[in-house]
N, CA, C and O atoms as a GROMACS GRO file, in nm:
protein
  480
    1UNK      N    1  10.550   7.901   6.325
    1UNK     CA    2  10.511   7.855   6.467
    1UNK      C    3  10.554   7.894   6.582
    1UNK      O    4  10.498   7.923   6.688
    2UNK      N    5  10.701   7.889   6.533
    2UNK     CA    6  10.815   7.919   6.626
    2UNK      C    7  10.845   8.072   6.657
    2UNK      O    8  10.877   8.125   6.763
    3UNK      N    9  10.819   8.138   6.509
    3UNK     CA   10  10.819   8.289   6.474
    3UNK      C   11  10.696   8.358   6.563
    3UNK      O   12  10.727   8.459   6.626
    4UNK      N   13  10.583   8.321   6.570
    4UNK     CA   14  10.448   8.324   6.619
    4UNK      C   15  10.480   8.293   6.769
    4UNK      O   16  10.393   8.333   6.847
    5UNK      N   17  10.578   8.237   6.820
    5UNK     CA   18  10.550   8.214   6.957
    5UNK      C   19  10.703   8.329   6.987
    5UNK      O   20  10.706   8.370   7.103
    6UNK      N   21  10.787   8.364   6.924
    6UNK     CA   22  10.847   8.443   6.954
    6UNK      C   23  10.781   8.558   6.964
    6UNK      O   24  10.749   8.576   7.082
    7UNK      N   25  10.749   8.635   6.902
    7UNK     CA   26  10.624   8.771   6.903
    7UNK      C   27  10.571   8.776   7.011
    7UNK      O   28  10.604   8.857   7.098
    8UNK      N   29  10.453   8.664   7.023
    8UNK     CA   30  10.344   8.621   7.165
    8UNK      C   31  10.482   8.704   7.318
    8UNK      O   32  10.478   8.812   7.377
    9UNK      N   33  10.594   8.573   7.330
    9UNK     CA   34  10.665   8.624   7.409
    9UNK      C   35  10.721   8.782   7.440
    9UNK      O   36  10.714   8.850   7.542
   10UNK      N   37  10.770   8.804   7.325
   10UNK     CA   38  10.805   8.949   7.313
   10UNK      C   39  10.701   9.094   7.348
   10UNK      O   40  10.718   9.200   7.408
   11UNK      N   41  10.574   9.024   7.264
   11UNK     CA   42  10.501   9.112   7.326
   11UNK      C   43  10.420   9.149   7.451
   11UNK      O   44  10.362   9.256   7.470
   12UNK      N   45  10.429   9.012   7.559
   12UNK     CA   46  10.384   8.986   7.692
   12UNK      C   47  10.528   9.089   7.725
   12UNK      O   48  10.498   9.199   7.770
   13UNK      N   49  10.656   9.066   7.710
   13UNK     CA   50  10.791   9.147   7.779
   13UNK      C   51  10.706   9.274   7.800
   13UNK      O   52  10.637   9.309   7.895
   14UNK      N   53  10.738   9.342   7.662
   14UNK     CA   54  10.669   9.470   7.646
   14UNK      C   55  10.550   9.548   7.712
   14UNK      O   56  10.548   9.665   7.751
   15UNK      N   57  10.439   9.445   7.713
   15UNK     CA   58  10.359   9.474   7.809
   15UNK      C   59  10.388   9.543   7.979
   15UNK      O   60  10.368   9.653   8.030
   16UNK      N   61  10.449   9.401   8.032
   16UNK     CA   62  10.497   9.398   8.146
   16UNK      C   63  10.556   9.500   8.151
   16UNK      O   64  10.504   9.576   8.233
   17UNK      N   65  10.668   9.555   8.087
   17UNK     CA   66  10.770   9.656   8.164
   17UNK      C   67  10.656   9.784   8.157
   17UNK      O   68  10.628   9.858   8.252
   18UNK      N   69  10.595   9.790   8.011
   18UNK     CA   70  10.537   9.889   8.041
   18UNK      C   71  10.423   9.900   8.126
   18UNK      O   72  10.391  10.019   8.123
   19UNK      N   73  10.346   9.836   8.200
   19UNK     CA   74  10.276   9.828   8.324
   19UNK      C   75  10.381   9.853   8.453
   19UNK      O   76  10.319   9.910   8.542
   20UNK      N   77  10.492   9.832   8.482
   20UNK     CA   78  10.616   9.834   8.609
   20UNK      C   79  10.503   9.828   8.759
   20UNK      O   80  10.398   9.774   8.796
   21UNK      N   81  10.615   9.930   8.811
   21UNK     CA   82  10.548   9.857   8.947
   21UNK      C   83  10.410   9.927   8.904
   21UNK      O   84  10.372   9.973   8.796
   22UNK      N   85  10.314   9.912   9.108
   22UNK     CA   86  10.226  10.014   9.106
   22UNK      C   87  10.259  10.162   9.057
   22UNK      O   88  10.352  10.185   8.980
   23UNK      N   89  10.194  10.239   9.097
   23UNK     CA   90  10.004  10.234   9.035
   23UNK      C   91   9.932  10.215   8.943
   23UNK      O   92   9.915  10.284   8.842
   24UNK      N   93   9.864  10.081   8.988
   24UNK     CA   94   9.753  10.064   8.915
   24UNK      C   95   9.634   9.996   8.986
   24UNK      O   96   9.643   9.989   9.108
   25UNK      N   97   9.535   9.951   8.934
   25UNK     CA   98   9.431   9.877   9.004
   25UNK      C   99   9.473   9.712   9.087
   25UNK      O  100   9.497   9.616   9.014
   26UNK      N  101   9.476   9.699   9.222
   26UNK     CA  102   9.515   9.586   9.230
   26UNK      C  103   9.322   9.492   9.246
   26UNK      O  104   9.225   9.526   9.314
   27UNK      N  105   9.338   9.373   9.149
   27UNK     CA  106   9.235   9.296   9.135
   27UNK      C  107   9.166   9.225   9.208
   27UNK      O  108   9.050   9.234   9.250
   28UNK      N  109   9.294   9.109   9.230
   28UNK     CA  110   9.310   9.006   9.316
   28UNK      C  111   9.399   8.992   9.397
   28UNK      O  112   9.512   9.038   9.380
   29UNK      N  113   9.351   8.905   9.530
   29UNK     CA  114   9.476   8.860   9.639
   29UNK      C  115   9.600   8.813   9.611
   29UNK      O  116   9.700   8.832   9.679
   30UNK      N  117   9.591   8.728   9.474
   30UNK     CA  118   9.722   8.689   9.452
   30UNK      C  119   9.795   8.813   9.382
   30UNK      O  120   9.914   8.831   9.410
   31UNK      N  121   9.724   8.909   9.281
   31UNK     CA  122   9.834   9.089   9.267
   31UNK      C  123   9.874   9.091   9.373
   31UNK      O  124   9.997   9.086   9.381
   32UNK      N  125   9.772   9.102   9.544
   32UNK     CA  126   9.815   9.194   9.632
   32UNK      C  127   9.929   9.149   9.642
   32UNK      O  128  10.029   9.220   9.654
   33UNK      N  129   9.930   8.964   9.634
   33UNK     CA  130  10.004   8.901   9.706
   33UNK      C  131  10.214   8.920   9.608
   33UNK      O  132  10.315   8.877   9.662
   34UNK      N  133  10.214   8.984   9.484
   34UNK     CA  134  10.341   9.009   9.464
   34UNK      C  135  10.382   9.090   9.426
   34UNK      O  136  10.494   9.090   9.374
   35UNK      N  137  10.270   9.240   9.442
   35UNK     CA  138  10.317   9.338   9.503
   35UNK      C  139  10.366   9.375   9.665
   35UNK      O  140  10.435   9.473   9.693
   36UNK      N  141  10.329   9.303   9.735
   36UNK     CA  142  10.377   9.271   9.874
   36UNK      C  143  10.521   9.191   9.857
   36UNK      O  144  10.608   9.237   9.931
   37UNK      N  145  10.555   9.100   9.790
   37UNK     CA  146  10.696   9.001   9.832
   37UNK      C  147  10.748   9.152   9.741
   37UNK      O  148  10.840   9.206   9.803
   38UNK      N  149  10.724   9.199   9.662
   38UNK     CA  150  10.823   9.357   9.574
   38UNK      C  151  10.829   9.440   9.720
   38UNK      O  152  10.932   9.446   9.787
   39UNK      N  153  10.734   9.488   9.750
   39UNK     CA  154  10.759   9.587   9.872
   39UNK      C  155  10.835   9.501   9.971
   39UNK      O  156  10.910   9.577  10.033
   40UNK      N  157  10.847   9.390  10.008
   40UNK     CA  158  10.892   9.323  10.111
   40UNK      C  159  11.056   9.329  10.093
   40UNK      O  160  11.132   9.315  10.189
   41UNK      N  161  11.087   9.344  10.006
   41UNK     CA  162  11.256   9.333   9.951
   41UNK      C  163  11.277   9.523   9.934
   41UNK      O  164  11.384   9.570   9.973
   42UNK      N  165  11.207   9.584   9.897
   42UNK     CA  166  11.201   9.730   9.902
   42UNK      C  167  11.231   9.770  10.014
   42UNK      O  168  11.338   9.826  10.037
   43UNK      N  169  11.169   9.757  10.072
   43UNK     CA  170  11.133   9.826  10.202
   43UNK      C  171  11.214   9.716  10.355
   43UNK      O  172  11.230   9.726  10.476
   44UNK      N  173  11.241   9.632  10.257
   44UNK     CA  174  11.328   9.532  10.401
   44UNK      C  175  11.237   9.520  10.508
   44UNK      O  176  11.218   9.591  10.607
   45UNK      N  177  11.164   9.379  10.454
   45UNK     CA  178  11.046   9.386  10.583
   45UNK      C  179  11.068   9.291  10.645
   45UNK      O  180  11.000   9.253  10.741
   46UNK      N  181  11.193   9.221  10.589
   46UNK     CA  182  11.237   9.114  10.744
   46UNK      C  183  11.378   9.138  10.739
   46UNK      O  184  11.430   9.221  10.665
   47UNK      N  185  11.454   9.046  10.838
   47UNK     CA  186  11.584   9.123  10.908
   47UNK      C  187  11.684   9.082  10.771
   47UNK      O  188  11.776   9.152  10.729
   48UNK      N  189  11.637   8.950  10.716
   48UNK     CA  190  11.714   8.958  10.569
   48UNK      C  191  11.663   8.920  10.465
   48UNK      O  192  11.542   8.897  10.475
   49UNK      N  193  11.714   8.903  10.355
   49UNK     CA  194  11.694   8.965  10.205
   49UNK      C  195  11.615   8.758  10.200
   49UNK      O  196  11.693   8.670  10.165
   50UNK      N  197  11.487   8.725  10.234
   50UNK     CA  198  11.423   8.646  10.196
   50UNK      C  199  11.385   8.620  10.047
   50UNK      O  200  11.315   8.520  10.051
   51UNK      N  201  11.398   8.663   9.910
   51UNK     CA  202  11.334   8.657   9.824
   51UNK      C  203  11.344   8.482   9.771
   51UNK      O  204  11.425   8.390   9.781
   52UNK      N  205  11.221   8.504   9.715
   52UNK     CA  206  11.210   8.330   9.696
   52UNK      C  207  11.152   8.268   9.779
   52UNK      O  208  11.104   8.157   9.754
   53UNK      N  209  11.140   8.336   9.918
   53UNK     CA  210  11.094   8.213   9.990
   53UNK      C  211  10.956   8.332  10.066
   53UNK      O  212  10.892   8.286  10.160
   54UNK      N  213  10.930   8.443  10.029
   54UNK     CA  214  10.830   8.512  10.035
   54UNK      C  215  10.663   8.427  10.039
   54UNK      O  216  10.642   8.359   9.938
   55UNK      N  217  10.572   8.426  10.122
   55UNK     CA  218  10.433   8.373  10.060
   55UNK      C  219  10.333   8.481  10.119
   55UNK      O  220  10.353   8.576  10.194
   56UNK      N  221  10.245   8.442  10.071
   56UNK     CA  222  10.082   8.501  10.162
   56UNK      C  223  10.007   8.415  10.196
   56UNK      O  224   9.992   8.297  10.163
   57UNK      N  225   9.955   8.488  10.274
   57UNK     CA  226   9.855   8.359  10.373
   57UNK      C  227   9.729   8.529  10.354
   57UNK      O  228   9.750   8.635  10.413
   58UNK      N  229   9.610   8.503  10.259
   58UNK     CA  230   9.501   8.602  10.283
   58UNK      C  231   9.487   8.641  10.392
   58UNK      O  232   9.567   8.575  10.457
   59UNK      N  233   9.425   8.723  10.472
   59UNK     CA  234   9.311   8.758  10.590
   59UNK      C  235   9.219   8.779  10.547
   59UNK      O  236   9.125   8.738  10.615
   60UNK      N  237   9.186   8.841  10.432
   60UNK     CA  238   9.034   8.859  10.419
   60UNK      C  239   9.041   9.009  10.300
   60UNK      O  240   9.125   9.045  10.218
   61UNK      N  241   8.959   9.044  10.327
   61UNK     CA  242   8.941   9.203  10.255
   61UNK      C  243   8.883   9.332  10.281
   61UNK      O  244   8.762   9.339  10.264
   62UNK      N  245   8.948   9.442  10.320
   62UNK     CA  246   8.831   9.546  10.363
   62UNK      C  247   8.780   9.592  10.232
   62UNK      O  248   8.811   9.534  10.127
   63UNK      N  249   8.688   9.717  10.236
   63UNK     CA  250   8.629   9.756  10.122
   63UNK      C  251   8.698   9.848  10.012
   63UNK      O  252   8.641   9.878   9.907
   64UNK      N  253   8.884   9.906  10.062
   64UNK     CA  254   8.997   9.979  10.001
   64UNK      C  255   9.086   9.848  10.005
   64UNK      O  256   9.157   9.828   9.907
   65UNK      N  257   9.088   9.783  10.082
   65UNK     CA  258   9.195   9.667  10.099
   65UNK      C  259   9.186   9.548  10.072
   65UNK      O  260   9.078   9.491  10.078
   66UNK      N  261   9.346   9.457  10.023
   66UNK     CA  262   9.378   9.351  10.075
   66UNK      C  263   9.431   9.306  10.140
   66UNK      O  264   9.552   9.330  10.135
   67UNK      N  265   9.373   9.196  10.264
   67UNK     CA  266   9.473   9.226  10.396
   67UNK      C  267   9.488   9.072  10.400
   67UNK      O  268   9.418   8.970  10.397
   68UNK      N  269   9.657   9.121  10.413
   68UNK     CA  270   9.746   9.001  10.389
   68UNK      C  271   9.882   8.921  10.469
   68UNK      O  272   9.954   9.004  10.525
   69UNK      N  273   9.910   8.840  10.478
   69UNK     CA  274   9.994   8.828  10.600
   69UNK      C  275  10.090   8.784  10.558
   69UNK      O  276  10.088   8.662  10.544
   70UNK      N  277  10.204   8.847  10.522
   70UNK     CA  278  10.329   8.791  10.514
   70UNK      C  279  10.450   8.689  10.579
   70UNK      O  280  10.525   8.718  10.672
   71UNK      N  281  10.447   8.586  10.519
   71UNK     CA  282  10.543   8.472  10.575
   71UNK      C  283  10.628   8.409  10.472
   71UNK      O  284  10.599   8.413  10.353
   72UNK      N  285  10.757   8.337  10.532
   72UNK     CA  286  10.849   8.282  10.434
   72UNK      C  287  10.869   8.142  10.483
   72UNK      O  288  10.854   8.101  10.598
   73UNK      N  289  10.904   8.074  10.376
   73UNK     CA  290  10.977   7.936  10.405
   73UNK      C  291  11.060   7.900  10.471
   73UNK      O  292  11.167   7.941  10.428
   74UNK      N  293  11.073   7.817  10.597
   74UNK     CA  294  11.192   7.747  10.620
   74UNK      C  295  11.291   7.718  10.562
   74UNK      O  296  11.294   7.708  10.439
   75UNK      N  297  11.353   7.706  10.610
   75UNK     CA  298  11.508   7.604  10.549
   75UNK      C  299  11.521   7.468  10.677
   75UNK      O  300  11.497   7.489  10.796
   76UNK      N  301  11.554   7.361  10.632
   76UNK     CA  302  11.551   7.320  10.781
   76UNK      C  303  11.668   7.311  10.839
   76UNK      O  304  11.687   7.223  10.923
   77UNK      N  305  11.756   7.390  10.808
   77UNK     CA  306  11.829   7.428  10.968
   77UNK      C  307  11.777   7.542  11.048
   77UNK      O  308  11.794   7.551  11.170
   78UNK      N  309  11.719   7.622  10.980
   78UNK     CA  310  11.631   7.769  11.075
   78UNK      C  311  11.519   7.737  11.172
   78UNK      O  312  11.402   7.701  11.167
   79UNK      N  313  11.604   7.764  11.256
   79UNK     CA  314  11.510   7.735  11.434
   79UNK      C  315  11.403   7.900  11.454
   79UNK      O  316  11.416   7.995  11.532
   80UNK      N  317  11.339   7.883  11.383
   80UNK     CA  318  11.233   7.963  11.408
   80UNK      C  319  11.080   7.936  11.469
   80UNK      O  320  11.002   7.852  11.424
   81UNK      N  321  11.051   8.042  11.600
   81UNK     CA  322  10.921   8.028  11.636
   81UNK      C  323  10.771   8.034  11.584
   81UNK      O  324  10.674   7.963  11.611
   82UNK      N  325  10.790   8.170  11.480
   82UNK     CA  326  10.688   8.205  11.392
   82UNK      C  327  10.799   8.189  11.241
   82UNK      O  328  10.921   8.174  11.239
   83UNK      N  329  10.720   8.196  11.144
   83UNK     CA  330  10.777   8.251  11.008
   83UNK      C  331  10.668   8.367  10.969
   83UNK      O  332  10.651   8.406  10.853
   84UNK      N  333  10.611   8.409  11.063
   84UNK     CA  334  10.539   8.543  11.025
   84UNK      C  335  10.580   8.674  11.006
   84UNK      O  336  10.574   8.751  11.101
   85UNK      N  337  10.621   8.711  10.899
   85UNK     CA  338  10.663   8.870  10.884
   85UNK      C  339  10.577   8.974  10.989
   85UNK      O  340  10.606   9.027  11.096
   86UNK      N  341  10.472   8.974  10.913
   86UNK     CA  342  10.351   9.124  10.971
   86UNK      C  343  10.251   9.059  10.869
   86UNK      O  344  10.275   8.974  10.784
   87UNK      N  345  10.090   9.143  10.910
   87UNK     CA  346  10.022   9.163  10.807
   87UNK      C  347  10.005   9.299  10.759
   87UNK      O  348  10.084   9.386  10.793
   88UNK      N  349   9.920   9.319  10.693
   88UNK     CA  350   9.989   9.382  10.540
   88UNK      C  351   9.845   9.452  10.455
   88UNK      O  352   9.761   9.374  10.410
   89UNK      N  353   9.834   9.556  10.443
   89UNK     CA  354   9.685   9.588  10.362
   89UNK      C  355   9.764   9.673  10.243
   89UNK      O  356   9.859   9.750  10.255
   90UNK      N  357   9.672   9.618  10.089
   90UNK     CA  358   9.756   9.630  10.010
   90UNK      C  359   9.617   9.763   9.932
   90UNK      O  360   9.514   9.721   9.878
   91UNK      N  361   9.635   9.848   9.940
   91UNK     CA  362   9.514   9.921   9.859
   91UNK      C  363   9.497   9.901   9.694
   91UNK      O  364   9.581   9.887   9.604
   92UNK      N  365   9.376   9.905   9.694
   92UNK     CA  366   9.260   9.834   9.561
   92UNK      C  367   9.321   9.878   9.429
   92UNK      O  368   9.353   9.823   9.324
   93UNK      N  369   9.326  10.031   9.493
   93UNK     CA  370   9.324  10.113   9.393
   93UNK      C  371   9.440  10.141   9.297
   93UNK      O  372   9.424  10.164   9.177
   94UNK      N  373   9.603  10.135   9.385
   94UNK     CA  374   9.715  10.135   9.344
   94UNK      C  375   9.798  10.062   9.369
   94UNK      O  376   9.903  10.069   9.304
   95UNK      N  377   9.780   9.956   9.481
   95UNK     CA  378   9.866   9.903   9.537
   95UNK      C  379   9.994   9.978   9.598
   95UNK      O  380  10.116   9.966   9.590
   96UNK      N  381   9.903  10.062   9.664
   96UNK     CA  382  10.008  10.097   9.768
   96UNK      C  383   9.990  10.021   9.896
   96UNK      O  384   9.876  10.010   9.942
   97UNK      N  385  10.115   9.955   9.970
   97UNK     CA  386  10.116   9.865  10.043
   97UNK      C  387  10.117   9.956  10.193
   97UNK      O  388  10.171  10.062  10.225
   98UNK      N  389  10.045   9.875  10.253
   98UNK     CA  390  10.016   9.970  10.462
   98UNK      C  391  10.066   9.866  10.512
   98UNK      O  392  10.073   9.754  10.461
   99UNK      N  393  10.108   9.910  10.633
   99UNK     CA  394  10.135   9.791  10.778
   99UNK      C  395   9.952   9.796  10.829
   99UNK      O  396   9.873   9.891  10.838
  100UNK      N  397   9.936   9.652  10.852
  100UNK     CA  398   9.748   9.660  10.891
  100UNK      C  399   9.749   9.631  11.046
  100UNK      O  400   9.795   9.534  11.106
  101UNK      N  401   9.702   9.710  11.082
  101UNK     CA  402   9.699   9.705  11.230
  101UNK      C  403   9.549   9.603  11.266
  101UNK      O  404   9.433   9.628  11.232
  102UNK      N  405   9.607   9.474  11.352
  102UNK     CA  406   9.478   9.382  11.305
  102UNK      C  407   9.408   9.392  11.481
  102UNK      O  408   9.305   9.327  11.504
  103UNK      N  409   9.454   9.452  11.561
  103UNK     CA  410   9.405   9.536  11.680
  103UNK      C  411   9.272   9.620  11.646
  103UNK      O  412   9.152   9.604  11.673
  104UNK      N  413   9.345   9.714  11.574
  104UNK     CA  414   9.220   9.813  11.553
  104UNK      C  415   9.172   9.836  11.419
  104UNK      O  416   9.136   9.950  11.390
  105UNK      N  417   9.164   9.707  11.296
  105UNK     CA  418   9.139   9.700  11.140
  105UNK      C  419   9.146   9.806  11.103
  105UNK      O  420   9.041   9.851  11.056
  106UNK      N  421   9.243   9.880  11.103
  106UNK     CA  422   9.297   9.989  10.997
  106UNK      C  423   9.437  10.012  10.914
  106UNK      O  424   9.521   9.946  10.975
  107UNK      N  425   9.472  10.049  10.849
  107UNK     CA  426   9.573  10.070  10.753
  107UNK      C  427   9.653  10.188  10.880
  107UNK      O  428   9.602  10.266  10.960
  108UNK      N  429   9.812  10.149  10.846
  108UNK     CA  430   9.890  10.211  10.891
  108UNK      C  431  10.034  10.286  10.749
  108UNK      O  432  10.096  10.224  10.662
  109UNK      N  433  10.037  10.373  10.771
  109UNK     CA  434  10.197  10.426  10.686
  109UNK      C  435  10.302  10.285  10.697
  109UNK      O  436  10.328  10.201  10.783
  110UNK      N  437  10.337  10.307  10.578
  110UNK     CA  438  10.476  10.193  10.561
  110UNK      C  439  10.616  10.238  10.583
  110UNK      O  440  10.684  10.314  10.514
  111UNK      N  441  10.645  10.177  10.688
  111UNK     CA  442  10.791  10.326  10.701
  111UNK      C  443  10.883  10.187  10.679
  111UNK      O  444  10.852  10.074  10.718
  112UNK      N  445  11.004  10.225  10.606
  112UNK     CA  446  11.139  10.084  10.518
  112UNK      C  447  11.205  10.025  10.668
  112UNK      O  448  11.226  10.113  10.753
  113UNK      N  449  11.224   9.941  10.691
  113UNK     CA  450  11.276   9.902  10.819
  113UNK      C  451  11.416   9.907  10.815
  113UNK      O  452  11.464   9.970  10.721
  114UNK      N  453  11.508   9.844  10.910
  114UNK     CA  454  11.667   9.899  10.886
  114UNK      C  455  11.709   9.789  10.755
  114UNK      O  456  11.653   9.688  10.714
  115UNK      N  457  11.817   9.851  10.718
  115UNK     CA  458  11.865   9.719  10.608
  115UNK      C  459  11.868   9.593  10.623
  115UNK      O  460  11.834   9.548  10.733
  116UNK      N  461  11.902   9.518  10.533
  116UNK     CA  462  11.914   9.401  10.608
  116UNK      C  463  12.040   9.336  10.640
  116UNK      O  464  12.134   9.390  10.581
  117UNK      N  465  12.083   9.216  10.729
  117UNK     CA  466  12.115   9.172  10.803
  117UNK      C  467  12.217   9.138  10.668
  117UNK      O  468  12.173   9.093  10.562
  118UNK      N  469  12.339   9.164  10.687
  118UNK     CA  470  12.473   9.081  10.615
  118UNK      C  471  12.504   8.946  10.648
  118UNK      O  472  12.555   8.921  10.757
  119UNK      N  473  12.476   8.850  10.557
  119UNK     CA  474  12.510   8.696  10.530
  119UNK      C  475  12.644   8.722  10.548
  119UNK      O  476  12.706   8.818  10.501
  120UNK      N  477  12.686   8.636  10.616
  120UNK     CA  478  12.859   8.627  10.617
  120UNK      C  479  12.878   8.462  10.561
  120UNK      O  480  12.990   8.414  10.547
   0.00000   0.00000   0.00000
């Protein structure tokens, strides 16, 4: 039984390694959120690295995109007016992340932000 569990865990790890980061079809809001959380760190979507604190607020779906608000959990010592980082569109066909213009209802290219602020 124990050996079977080890083999199952190894198999899941191997499949995950083969899948790697997108491009692959994104089929759910949960998968879109996972892609967006990785993009938050890769593209410095917030001023500080908030890894482990990001969460998603679904905005809905467009024909080609999952629409998601990226937020972060605040700590008791933080004074923030809003924890919204922005609205994003994750393309269903390949997991590409775009900025979402909520006024125009359209996806715009995502550009990397400045590097994270250094924490002392």
